[in-house]
N, C-alpha and C positions, 0 to 999 in steps of 0.2 A: 820225265825227269827234267828239272830246270837246267838251263845252260849255265856254265861257269861265268861268274862276273868278271869283267875286264879289270885288270890291275889298276891300282890307284895312280901309278906313275903314268899309265896310258891315258887315264881319265884326265889327269892334270895336263898332259900334253895336248889332248884334244881341245881342252878349254883354252890353253895358251895359243894354239894355232888359230883357233876360231875367233877368239876375242882380241888377242894382242896383235896378231899378224893379219887379221881380217881375211883369212883364206876361206874358200868355199868349202862346203861340207865334203864334196868329192875330193878336193885337194887334201883336206884334213884326214879323211879316211885312208887315202893312199899313203900319206906321210906317216901315219901311225900303224898301218897294217891292220885296220879293222874295216868292217863293212860300212857302207854309207849309212845304213839304218842304225847301226850302233853309234856312229859318230853323231848322227842327228838326235838320237834318243838321249845321249849324254848331254848335248848342248841344250835340249829342251828341258831336261830335268833340272839342269843348273839354272836356266832362266826361270823355270817355275818355282825354284827355291829362292828366287830373287838374289842370286849370287852375281858378283862381278869378278873380274880377274884379280883386282886388288884384294878382295875378300878371300878368294881361293888361295892366293899366295900366303895369306896370314894363317889359314886353317891347317891343322895337322890332319893326317890321313883319317883318323878315327872320326873326328868331328865332321870332316868333309863327307865321309861315307854316310854318316847319320843324316846330314842335311840333304843329300841326294836320294838316299834309299830308305830313310827312316831307321828306327832302332831295330836291331836284330832281336827277334823273339825266339825263345826256346820253347818248343811245344811241350806242354806239361800234360802228358797223357796219364791221367790217374784212373782210367777205367780198369776194372778188374780183368785180368787175363784168364782165359780158359786153362784148365789144368790138363796138360798133355798126357800125363800118366793115367788120369781118370778116363780121358777120351779113348786112349789106346785099349784100356781094359774093357770098357763098355762096348767098343766096336767088335770085340770077339764074340759077344752074345748074339744069338739069333734074332733077326728082325730089327736090330739097332743100326741106324744109319747116321752118318755125319750130320745130315740135315736135322734129324730128330734131336741129336745131342745139342746142336746149335740153338734150336728152338727152346729146349729146356734151359740152356744157359741164359738166353734172353729173357725167359720168364723170371729167373732168379735175379738177373742184372739188367733191368730195362734200358739203362744207358750203356750197356756193354758194347763190345766190339761187334761191328756188323761184318758181313761177308765182303771180301774184296772183289774187285771186278775181274780178276784174272781168270 
């Protein structure tokens, strides 16, 4: 599971301390209460996006986040879902296994849902 992203106020503070006050990454991390790796990653993302402190001050939070992390994508999962009622009813029959039902489902829907790794 991905970790939670740092708030935009902390990102702005990291960039301000790093670029405007010229503090080291360790000093910035200590001042903003983030890890050294997080502070370094924020600064490198901003440099990679060719941002300056003057530009960061002018951008609102949404635009800054897009520049640093790209546009948020909403996963559109349009694959057909297996029918749980059908599965439950079929599992009562002798010789029917979940694996067999899954293989039948994949025959009908080749791009269907695969098994999870759990």
